[in-house]
C-alpha positions in Angstrom: -22.1 -0.6 -4.8 -20.4 2.7 -6.9 -19.7 4.4 -3.3 -17.9 0.9 -2.2 -15.9 1.1 -5.6 -14.9 4.8 -5.0 -13.7 4.0 -1.8 -11.7 0.9 -2.5 -9.9 2.6 -5.5 -9.3 5.8 -3.5 -7.9 3.3 -0.8 -5.8 1.3 -3.3 -4.7 4.7 -5.1 -3.4 6.1 -1.7 -1.7 2.8 -0.8 0.1 2.7 -3.9 1.1 6.5 -4.0 2.8 5.9 -0.4 4.5 2.6 -1.4 5.8 4.1 -4.4 7.1 7.0 -2.7 8.6 5.2 -0.2 10.4 2.5 -2.6 11.7 5.4 -4.8 12.9 7.2 -1.4 14.8 4.4 -0.2 16.6 3.6 -3.6 17.7 7.0 -3.3 18.7 6.9 0.2 20.9 3.8 -0.6 22.5 6.0 -3.7 23.3 8.6 -1.3 24.8 6.1 1.0 27.1 4.9 -1.8 28.2 8.7 -2.0 26.3 10.0 -5.0 24.8 13.7 -4.4 21.1 13.5 -4.9 19.7 16.8 -4.9 16.2 17.9 -3.9 15.3 18.3 -7.8 16.2 14.6 -8.4 14.3 13.3 -5.2 11.4 15.0 -6.6 11.9 14.0 -10.3 12.4 10.3 -9.7 9.3 10.1 -7.5 6.9 11.5 -10.2 8.8 9.1 -12.9 8.4 6.0 -10.5 4.6 7.1 -9.8 4.1 7.2 -13.2 6.2 4.1 -14.6 5.2 1.8 -11.5 1.5 2.3 -12.3 1.1 -0.5 -14.9 2.5 -3.1 -12.8 2.6 -2.2 -9.1 -0.8 -0.7 -8.9 -2.8 -3.4 -10.2 -0.8 -5.9 -7.7 -2.0 -3.6 -4.9 -5.3 -3.7 -6.1 -5.5 -7.5 -6.4 -4.0 -7.5 -3.0 -6.4 -5.3 -1.6 -9.4 -7.3 -3.8 -8.6 -10.2 -1.4 -7.7 -8.4 2.1 -10.3 -5.7 2.5 -13.4 -8.1 2.0 -11.5 -10.6 4.8 -11.6 -7.4 7.0 -15.0 -6.6 6.0 -16.4 -10.3 6.9 -14.4 -9.9 10.4 -15.8 -6.6 10.8 -19.6 -8.0 11.1 -18.2 -10.1 14.2 -16.0 -7.6 15.7 -17.4 -4.1 15.0 -15.2 -2.1 17.6 -12.5 -3.0 16.0 -13.2 -2.3 12.5 -10.2 0.5 11.7 -7.8 -2.0 13.0 -9.1 -4.7 10.9 -8.7 -2.7 7.9 -5.3 -1.6 8.7 -4.4 -5.0 9.0 -5.8 -6.2 6.1 -3.9 -3.6 4.1 -0.7 -4.2 5.9 -1.3 -8.0 5.2 -2.4 -7.6 1.7 0.6 -6.0 0.8 3.6 -7.8 2.7 1.9 -11.2 1.6 2.1 -9.9 -2.1 5.5 -9.1 -2.0 6.4 -12.3 0.2 4.3 -14.5 -2.3 6.4 -13.0 -5.4 9.4 -13.9 -3.9 8.5 -17.1 -3.1 6.2 -18.2 -6.1 8.4 -16.5 -8.7 12.0 -15.9 -7.1 12.0 -12.2 -7.6 11.6 -9.2 -5.4 10.1 -6.4 -7.9 10.2 -3.6 -5.6 13.9 -3.3 -4.2 13.0 -1.8 -1.1 11.4 -4.9 0.1 14.4 -7.0 0.5 15.0 -5.6 3.8 13.0 -6.2 6.8 12.6 -2.5 7.1 11.3 -2.0 3.6 8.9 -4.7 3.6 7.5 -3.1 6.7 7.6 0.1 4.8 5.4 -1.1 2.5 3.1 -2.8 4.7 2.5 0.4 6.3 1.5 1.8 3.1 -1.4 -0.7 2.6 -2.3 -0.1 6.4 -2.7 3.4 5.6 -4.6 2.6 2.5 -6.7 0.0 4.7 -7.3 3.2 7.0 -8.5 4.8 4.1 -10.9 2.3 3.2 -12.3 2.3 7.0 -12.8 5.8 7.1 -14.3 6.6 3.7 -16.9 3.4 3.6 -18.1 4.2 7.0 -21.9 3.9 7.4 -23.5 7.7 7.9 -24.7 8.1 11.3 -28.1 7.5 12.4 -30.3 10.1 12.9 -31.0 10.9 16.5 
């Protein structure tokens, strides 16, 4: 059980870091399109600031979404063991995209500005998919002895 929790938190952390970084880069890219100069130092400092600043809100939301999505993938994996990687990637993608769509529909807000566009929403989903793949990879049962 402890091993699964460690793997879960590693997957959540990876998805969070990727999603937060993608959101920051999207916002900074938009500023550049408006004509603002954004240097490498600004990119790095803003990314670090957002990683810390969004941890109290976005990280638990991703953890909650994964707490629903990954067990669903685990159940499906019992029936479709050959598609384990795909199922976990799909679960991570769906969990993060559903998180944003539900917040938008139920609360009328978009807390991560990048998700206002389809590309931004898919980018956040891709971060979730990579988190799901991380879970798949780290939680695989050890190989059976020959």
